[in-house]
C-alpha positions as CSV (number, residue, x, y, z in Angstrom):
1,X,-25.0,-87.7,31.2
2,X,-28.7,-88.1,30.6
3,X,-29.8,-84.8,29.2
4,X,-33.1,-85.8,27.5
5,X,-35.7,-88.5,27.7
6,X,-38.7,-89.2,25.5
7,X,-41.1,-92.0,26.4
8,X,-44.5,-93.0,27.7
9,X,-45.7,-91.5,31.0
10,X,-46.4,-94.4,33.4
11,X,-47.1,-92.5,36.6
12,X,-47.0,-89.0,38.0
13,X,-47.5,-88.1,41.6
14,X,-46.2,-85.6,44.2
15,X,-43.3,-84.2,42.1
16,X,-42.2,-87.6,40.7
17,X,-42.9,-89.2,37.4
18,X,-41.9,-92.5,35.8
19,X,-41.2,-92.7,32.1
20,X,-41.1,-95.9,30.0
21,X,-38.2,-95.3,27.6
22,X,-37.7,-98.4,25.4
23,X,-38.8,-100.7,28.1
24,X,-36.7,-99.1,30.9
25,X,-38.6,-97.2,33.6
26,X,-36.9,-93.9,34.5
27,X,-37.9,-92.2,37.8
28,X,-37.7,-88.4,37.4
29,X,-38.3,-85.7,40.0
30,X,-40.0,-82.6,38.5
31,X,-41.1,-79.2,39.7
32,X,-44.8,-78.3,40.0
33,X,-44.5,-76.1,36.9
34,X,-43.7,-79.3,34.9
35,X,-46.0,-81.7,36.7
36,X,-49.0,-79.5,36.1
37,X,-48.4,-79.4,32.4
38,X,-47.9,-83.1,31.8
39,X,-50.5,-85.2,30.0
40,X,-52.3,-88.2,31.5
41,X,-50.6,-91.5,32.0
42,X,-50.1,-93.4,28.8
43,X,-49.2,-90.4,26.7
44,X,-45.8,-89.6,25.3
45,X,-43.7,-87.1,27.2
46,X,-40.3,-85.4,26.5
47,X,-38.3,-84.1,29.3
48,X,-35.0,-82.1,29.5
49,X,-33.1,-83.7,32.3
50,X,-30.3,-83.2,34.8
51,X,-28.5,-86.1,36.4
52,X,-27.5,-85.2,40.0
53,X,-24.6,-87.2,41.4
54,X,-23.2,-86.6,44.9
55,X,-21.4,-89.4,46.8
56,X,-24.0,-92.1,47.1
57,X,-26.9,-90.0,45.8
58,X,-28.0,-90.3,42.2
59,X,-31.3,-88.7,41.1
60,X,-32.7,-87.6,37.8
61,X,-34.5,-84.3,37.5
62,X,-36.8,-83.4,34.6
63,X,-38.3,-80.2,33.0
64,X,-40.5,-79.5,30.1
65,X,-38.3,-76.7,28.8
66,X,-34.5,-76.2,28.6
67,X,-35.0,-72.9,30.3
68,X,-36.4,-74.5,33.4
69,X,-33.4,-76.9,33.5
70,X,-31.0,-74.0,32.9
71,X,-32.4,-72.1,35.9
72,X,-32.3,-75.3,38.0
73,X,-28.6,-75.7,37.2
74,X,-27.9,-72.1,38.1
75,X,-29.5,-72.7,41.5
76,X,-27.3,-75.8,42.0
77,X,-24.2,-73.7,41.5
78,X,-25.2,-71.5,44.4
79,X,-23.8,-72.3,47.8
80,X,-26.3,-73.8,50.2
81,X,-28.8,-74.6,47.4
82,X,-29.4,-78.3,46.8
83,X,-31.8,-80.0,44.4
84,X,-34.7,-80.0,46.9
85,X,-34.5,-76.2,47.5
86,X,-34.0,-75.6,43.7
87,X,-37.1,-77.5,42.9
88,X,-38.9,-75.7,45.7
89,X,-38.0,-72.3,44.2
90,X,-39.2,-73.4,40.7
91,X,-42.4,-74.8,42.1
92,X,-43.2,-71.7,44.3
93,X,-42.5,-68.7,42.1
94,X,-42.3,-67.7,38.4
95,X,-38.7,-67.4,37.4
96,X,-39.2,-63.8,36.1
97,X,-40.6,-62.8,39.5
98,X,-37.8,-64.6,41.3
99,X,-35.2,-62.9,39.1
100,X,-36.7,-59.4,39.7
101,X,-36.8,-60.0,43.4
102,X,-33.1,-60.8,43.4
103,X,-32.3,-57.7,41.3
104,X,-34.4,-55.5,43.6
105,X,-33.0,-57.0,46.8
106,X,-36.6,-57.9,47.7
107,X,-36.0,-60.2,50.6
108,X,-39.6,-60.3,51.7
109,X,-40.6,-62.0,48.4
110,X,-37.7,-64.4,48.5
111,X,-38.6,-65.4,52.1
112,X,-42.0,-66.5,51.0
113,X,-40.5,-69.4,49.2
114,X,-40.6,-72.5,51.4
115,X,-37.2,-73.3,52.9
116,X,-35.8,-69.8,52.3
117,X,-35.0,-67.8,55.4
118,X,-33.5,-64.3,55.7
119,X,-29.8,-65.5,55.5
120,X,-30.5,-67.7,52.5
121,X,-32.4,-64.9,50.8
122,X,-29.5,-62.5,51.4
123,X,-27.1,-65.0,50.0
124,X,-29.2,-65.5,46.9
125,X,-29.2,-61.8,46.2
126,X,-25.5,-61.6,46.5
127,X,-24.6,-64.7,44.5
128,X,-27.3,-64.6,41.8
129,X,-27.7,-60.9,41.0
130,X,-25.6,-61.0,37.9
131,X,-26.9,-64.4,36.7
132,X,-30.6,-63.3,37.1
133,X,-30.4,-60.2,35.0
134,X,-31.2,-62.1,31.8
135,X,-33.9,-64.3,33.4
136,X,-35.7,-61.3,34.7
137,X,-36.8,-60.6,31.1
138,X,-37.7,-64.2,30.2
139,X,-34.4,-65.2,28.7
140,X,-32.1,-68.1,29.4
141,X,-28.5,-68.9,28.6
142,X,-27.9,-69.3,24.9
143,X,-31.0,-67.2,24.0
144,X,-33.5,-69.9,25.1
145,X,-36.8,-68.8,26.7
146,X,-37.7,-69.7,30.3
147,X,-41.1,-70.0,31.8
148,X,-40.7,-66.4,33.2
149,X,-43.6,-64.1,32.9
150,X,-43.3,-60.4,32.2
151,X,-44.7,-57.7,34.4
152,X,-45.3,-54.0,33.9
153,X,-41.6,-53.3,34.4
154,X,-40.7,-56.0,31.9
155,X,-43.0,-54.5,29.3
156,X,-41.1,-51.3,29.4
157,X,-37.7,-52.9,29.3
158,X,-36.9,-51.6,25.9
159,X,-38.3,-48.1,26.6
160,X,-37.8,-45.8,29.6
161,X,-36.5,-48.7,31.7
162,X,-33.9,-49.7,29.2
163,X,-32.8,-46.1,28.6
164,X,-32.5,-45.6,32.4
165,X,-30.3,-48.7,32.8
166,X,-28.1,-47.5,29.9
167,X,-27.9,-44.0,31.4
168,X,-26.7,-45.4,34.8
169,X,-24.2,-47.6,33.0
170,X,-22.9,-44.6,31.2
171,X,-22.5,-42.9,34.6
172,X,-20.2,-45.7,35.7
173,X,-22.6,-48.1,37.4
174,X,-22.1,-51.8,36.9
175,X,-24.8,-53.4,34.7
176,X,-26.3,-55.4,37.6
177,X,-26.4,-52.3,39.9
178,X,-27.9,-50.2,37.1
179,X,-30.6,-52.7,36.4
180,X,-31.5,-53.2,40.1
181,X,-31.6,-49.4,40.7
182,X,-33.7,-48.8,37.5
183,X,-36.3,-51.4,38.4
184,X,-36.5,-49.8,41.9
185,X,-37.1,-46.4,40.4
186,X,-39.8,-47.7,38.0
187,X,-41.5,-49.5,40.9
188,X,-41.5,-46.2,43.0
189,X,-42.4,-43.7,40.2
190,X,-44.5,-45.9,37.9
191,X,-44.5,-46.6,34.2
192,X,-45.6,-43.1,33.2
193,X,-42.5,-41.4,34.8
194,X,-40.2,-39.5,32.5
195,X,-36.7,-40.9,31.8
196,X,-35.1,-37.9,33.6
197,X,-37.1,-38.6,36.7
198,X,-36.4,-42.3,36.5
199,X,-32.7,-41.6,36.3
200,X,-32.7,-39.3,39.2
201,X,-34.6,-41.8,41.3
202,X,-32.5,-44.7,40.2
203,X,-29.3,-42.9,41.3
204,X,-30.7,-42.9,44.8
205,X,-30.7,-46.7,44.8
206,X,-27.4,-47.5,43.2
207,X,-25.6,-48.4,46.4
């Protein structure tokens, strides 16, 4: 497997770059989040990569961070999501925002992503809910950080929101359900709501 490349950037255009690594030119497809942060041609670049193999198809995908690659690989493990759609998601929405949309069952936000219709959005919610819990707060497998940005809900993750989630878990809710319901309660009541009110509201959204 080719998991990392470091070399001189030869060209970059429309989601595709070419790296000169020891005299060999590697063509790598990248999301907009990576493309926009690359230096000018001629500069040295390091990319975390994923080699995609399927029948007669072999393509290399690259990311500036391991976190972006981790999320990309999670997407590839989801039914109906191929590399093109996975790159489209990464290019269209911050991972933190995507993860929170999944946890909140926010289909309208997911359907704004190019190539994601209602059925696909519903499938993403079902299949990715557990996997997106960590990404919602900017984390990634193995403790690495993704490019996810925090929002008002995220800033309160360790306070009222976190206590609300733990309270629901204590009441028998599964962690994914507790987190989704707690985010919904915070969204409805606001960050100044008391923990007691958040718990009461969250309990209304646990199904």
